[in-house]
MIKOL-60750 format. One line per 5 residues: number of its first residue (from 1); their letters; for each residue x, y, z of C-alpha. Coordinates in steps of 0.1 Angstrom, whole numbers, plus 5000, padded with zeros to 4 digits. Layout:
NUM> a> X Y Z  ...
end
This chain:
1> mstde> 4161 9314 5557  4191 9339 5547  4208 9368 5564  4235 9395 5550  4251 9396 5585
6> rltaa> 4291 9401 5578  4315 9395 5605  4351 9405 5608  4375 9374 5609  4383 9388 5645
11> aarri> 4348 9386 5656  4345 9348 5639  4378 9341 5661  4362 9355 5694  4329 9332 5688
16> alaaq> 4353 9303 5679  4370 9306 5708  4339 9311 5732  4322 9283 5718  4349 9259 5729
21> gfaep> 4350 9274 5760  4382 9296 5762  4362 9329 5767  4356 9321 5804  4381 9324 5835
26> rpagr> 4393 9293 5846  4379 9283 5878  4393 9298 5910  4388 9269 5936  4388 9236 5934
31> vdarh> 4377 9219 5900  4353 9189 5909  4330 9165 5882  4305 9196 5879  4333 9217 5857
36> lrrvl> 4342 9185 5839  4306 9183 5826  4302 9216 5816  4333 9210 5794  4319 9180 5779
41> driav> 4287 9191 5776  4302 9220 5751  4327 9201 5732  4314 9167 5731  4340 9150 5719
46> lqlds> 4375 9138 5736  4396 9125 5707  4420 9094 5720  4455 9088 5711  4480 9060 5721
51> vnvfc> 4510 9087 5719  4523 9096 5755  4555 9112 5752  4542 9146 5772  4503 9136 5783
56> rthym> 4474 9110 5772  4456 9137 5747  4425 9131 5762  4435 9147 5797  4445 9177 5778
61> plfsr> 4414 9195 5769  4399 9198 5803  4428 9209 5816  4434 9239 5789  4400 9252 5797
66> lgpyr> 4404 9244 5837  4433 9243 5846  4447 9216 5871  4426 9192 5877  4427 9156 5893
71> relld> 4428 9132 5861  4413 9104 5881  4378 9124 5877  4381 9118 5843  4388 9080 5845
76> kltah> 4358 9081 5870  4334 9093 5843  4344 9064 5820  4343 9035 5846  4314 9016 5859
81> tagpi> 4311 9013 5894  4290 8989 5911  4255 8984 5910  4233 9001 5881  4257 9014 5853
86> rrelv> 4264 9051 5864  4293 9054 5833  4293 9089 5816  4314 9084 5790  4319 9059 5764
91> eywvh> 4339 9054 5737  4331 9049 5698  4349 9057 5667  4332 9097 5663  4360 9119 5653
96> easli> 4389 9093 5657  4388 9067 5688  4369 9092 5709  4353 9093 5743  4317 9109 5741
101> pvelh> 4289 9111 5767  4268 9082 5767  4234 9099 5755  4250 9104 5725  4260 9068 5718
106> plfrw> 4225 9062 5701  4232 9088 5677  4259 9064 5658  4242 9039 5653  4235 9045 5615
111> rmaqa> 4274 9041 5617  4273 9011 5632  4247 8998 5611  4270 9008 5582  4302 8987 5592
116> denaw> 4302 8966 5562  4304 8997 5537  4319 9021 5557  4345 9006 5582  4381 9004 5574
121> ggirr> 4391 8979 5546  4408 8955 5569  4377 8947 5592  4355 8945 5561  4371 8923 5553
126> iaaeq> 4376 8899 5578  4338 8902 5581  4333 8893 5546  4356 8862 5547  4358 8852 5578
131> pelva> 4325 8854 5595  4327 8818 5614  4358 8835 5633  4338 8869 5641  4310 8849 5656
136> evlrl> 4334 8830 5675  4350 8863 5689  4317 8877 5695  4306 8847 5718  4343 8852 5738
141> vedtg> 4330 8885 5747  4297 8876 5757  4310 8847 5776  4343 8862 5794  4342 8897 5785
146> pirag> 4359 8922 5794  4387 8908 5775  4420 8923 5758  4427 8916 5722  4456 8891 5734
151> etgls> 4430 8870 5750  4412 8859 5718  4440 8831 5717  4454 8844 5683  4488 8854 5680
156> rparq> 4505 8885 5665  4517 8881 5631  4555 8898 5623  4553 8932 5613  4557 8942 5578
161> pgemw> 4576 8967 5568  4555 8999 5565  4530 8986 5587  4516 9010 5615  4497 8982 5634
166> nwhag> 4503 8943 5633  4472 8934 5646  4463 8896 5649  4431 8883 5632  4414 8884 5668
171> kvale> 4420 8922 5673  4408 8929 5638  4376 8908 5646  4372 8929 5675  4375 8959 5659
176> ylfws> 4348 8948 5633  4321 8942 5664  4334 8975 5679  4325 8994 5647  4293 8976 5641
181> gqita> 4283 8980 5677  4278 8946 5687  4304 8953 5713  4323 8979 5729  4349 8995 5753
186> arrvn> 4344 8989 5788  4376 9006 5797  4413 9010 5789  4442 8998 5811  4472 9013 5802
191> ferly> 4458 9025 5771  4447 8990 5759  4411 8988 5749  4389 8962 5768  4360 8953 5749
196> dipar> 4326 8939 5764  4291 8937 5754  4270 8967 5755  4246 8951 5781  4278 8954 5807
201> vlpae> 4289 8987 5796  4260 9016 5789  4233 9026 5809  4201 9007 5807  4182 9038 5795
206> vqaap> 4208 9048 5766  4203 9005 5752  4168 9013 5756  4165 9045 5738  4150 9043 5706
211> tptea> 4172 9046 5672  4168 9080 5652  4168 9076 5616  4200 9081 5600  4192 9118 5589
216> daqrq> 4175 9128 5629  4209 9114 5640  4231 9135 5615  4211 9167 5619  4217 9165 5656
221> lvria> 4253 9156 5653  4253 9190 5630  4238 9208 5658  4260 9199 5686  4291 9204 5660
226> arahg> 4279 9240 5654  4274 9248 5690  4307 9236 5696  4322 9256 5666  4304 9289 5670
231> vatep> 4307 9299 5635  4318 9274 5611  4319 9263 5574  4301 9230 5563  4334 9212 5560
236> dlrdy> 4340 9221 5596  4310 9211 5610  4315 9176 5585  4347 9172 5600  4334 9172 5636
241> frlph> 4316 9140 5638  4333 9129 5604  4300 9124 5585  4296 9115 5549  4302 9148 5524
246> aaskq> 4268 9143 5508  4250 9136 5540  4266 9165 5560  4258 9188 5529  4222 9181 5530
251> rvael> 4216 9179 5569  4236 9215 5572  4210 9228 5545  4180 9213 5564  4191 9233 5595
256> veage> 4196 9264 5575  4159 9262 5559  4148 9257 5594  4163 9283 5609  4186 9265 5633
261> llpvt> 4218 9278 5613  4225 9313 5600  4244 9317 5572  4270 9348 5578  4301 9359 5557
266> vagwr> 4335 9360 5575  4359 9384 5562  4387 9363 5549  4365 9330 5542  4364 9315 5509
271> spayl> 4339 9292 5520  4302 9303 5529  4299 9300 5566  4272 9293 5594  4266 9307 5627
276> wpear> 4248 9292 5658  4221 9312 5670  4231 9311 5704  4266 9315 5697  4280 9338 5720
281> rprrv> 4300 9369 5708  4324 9384 5733  4341 9415 5726  4373 9406 5740  4392 9371 5749
286> saral> 4420 9367 5774  4430 9327 5772  4460 9312 5780  4464 9273 5773  4488 9249 5758
291> lspfd> 4468 9229 5736  4470 9190 5724  4473 9187 5688  4439 9165 5690  4421 9192 5708
296> slvwf> 4387 9198 5691  4396 9236 5686  4426 9228 5664  4423 9191 5654  4407 9204 5616
301> rerte> 4441 9218 5604  4421 9237 5576  4400 9254 5604  4430 9261 5622  4447 9283 5596
306> rifdf> 4413 9300 5587  4407 9311 5621  4443 9318 5637  4468 9321 5603  4485 9291 5620
311> ryrie> 4497 9265 5597  4500 9232 5619  4509 9199 5611  4518 9170 5634  4552 9157 5630
316> iytpa> 4549 9123 5646  4550 9101 5617  4576 9126 5599  4616 9114 5602  4635 9133 5624
321> pkrqy> 4655 9149 5606  4628 9166 5586  4607 9179 5613  4603 9217 5613  4594 9220 5649
326> gyyvl> 4593 9186 5665  4577 9152 5675  4547 9166 5695  4542 9200 5698  4519 9220 5711
331> pfllg> 4504 9251 5703  4505 9280 5729  4470 9302 5728  4477 9336 5743  4445 9361 5743
336> dalva> 4426 9348 5708  4456 9343 5692  4481 9310 5688  4511 9327 5695  4541 9301 5697
341> rvdlk> 4544 9262 5696  4562 9241 5720  4578 9210 5713  4571 9186 5748  4587 9161 5765
346> sdrqa> 4576 9146 5802  4608 9132 5815  4590 9111 5840  4626 9095 5851  4643 9127 5858
351> gvlrv> 4609 9145 5867  4616 9173 5843  4589 9189 5819  4613 9193 5790  4608 9216 5760
356> qgafa> 4624 9204 5730  4621 9232 5709  4597 9267 5716  4593 9290 5685  4571 9318 5684
361> eqgad> 4550 9330 5655  4554 9359 5634  4546 9392 5650  4543 9380 5688  4563 9400 5713
366> phyva> 4589 9372 5724  4592 9387 5759  4555 9388 5766  4550 9352 5750  4580 9337 5770
371> aelae> 4566 9352 5801  4532 9338 5800  4545 9303 5785  4567 9298 5809  4542 9302 5837
376> elavt> 4519 9279 5820  4544 9253 5819  4548 9257 5853  4511 9249 5861  4513 9223 5835
381> aewlg> 4543 9203 5851  4529 9208 5888  4496 9189 5870  4517 9163 5855  4536 9156 5890
386> ldgve> 4570 9168 5874  4594 9191 5896  4602 9218 5871  4607 9228 5835  4639 9226 5817
391> vmgrg> 4644 9244 5783  4667 9232 5758  4681 9253 5725  4659 9247 5698  4637 9277 5686
396> dlape> 4639 9312 5684  4618 9317 5713  4639 9292 5736  4667 9318 5748  4641 9343 5759
401> larav> 4618 9313 5771  4651 9297 5792  4654 9331 5805  4618 9333 5820  4620 9298 5834
406> g> 4651 9306 5851
end
């Protein structure tokens, strides 16, 4: 199926924002679990990350769309209460390590089945070279789970130069078992994953759900990604759930042939684009939000640059003297544009949200942007339990922002 429809870049941008939940006003009253579920139904994935200099990243996408909410509401959706398992979210390697609704878990069984071919090299090797150790660790989880990696009884090796993680063999075995679906994450404590068997983590109906074929599962994942994007290129759709290149191209082609994705041309986009047929097409978007670097609106940097003309690279692993903007920089969405970026740190000891750097995008009105950003920072600080906002001097927006905050 084909179409001659052409979209302006601005229309595509508004469609993308609406698909991600930014075309609706934040709730006026108290945010409850129903609001969280509506966001999760729309975006499907909350990426996890260990950096906590500002805020754990999986809490931020909900705040960006809903405003202040009690973070324990999200924690409860990932918890197993007494009695039948009523957990609503579970962790798996989806985009990166991510939380997803439990009903999506069977859609990744094809990935679990391919762990020996497609998992990281280190965890593939331990399965091939030390199968007895992997089996022993699995028995330990079955008998005593949920367990931490440190409870496997294996010691951590000395960190080698250039290593990001110095995992011991027990941790590597657990990660292989996790990737392959033989175990899963019961919860995290101080962000450390606790491993258990699926029977004690997943609801019975999820465990009993039939396993879709690889093609059927991937088609459904492309549908979910297309709905979450509104309008997207094939690489955009592929990246959302990190699908294999060839498989993604085939699944997209199949959905186009079935009329479930509509080919469109977007002005300024070099690649073919596909429109979700039910995507909203707002004439105006009046959003205001700070965005985590791992928010699904901006996590695929090529798409972020194409849609917002906003070049974004996270600089956590860049040596400090070489950083352009800062350690943990959040884009600031205002209206339908990314108009600024701020390097934020939650100084919990001092009770202050520190703006370590503030930078306006070219063409943005510094006075207007600073006033709106100051208000959003104040809301953010209160949500995080901090007493106020302090603006440091770095960045072209910092003087105006300091005046607005003051």
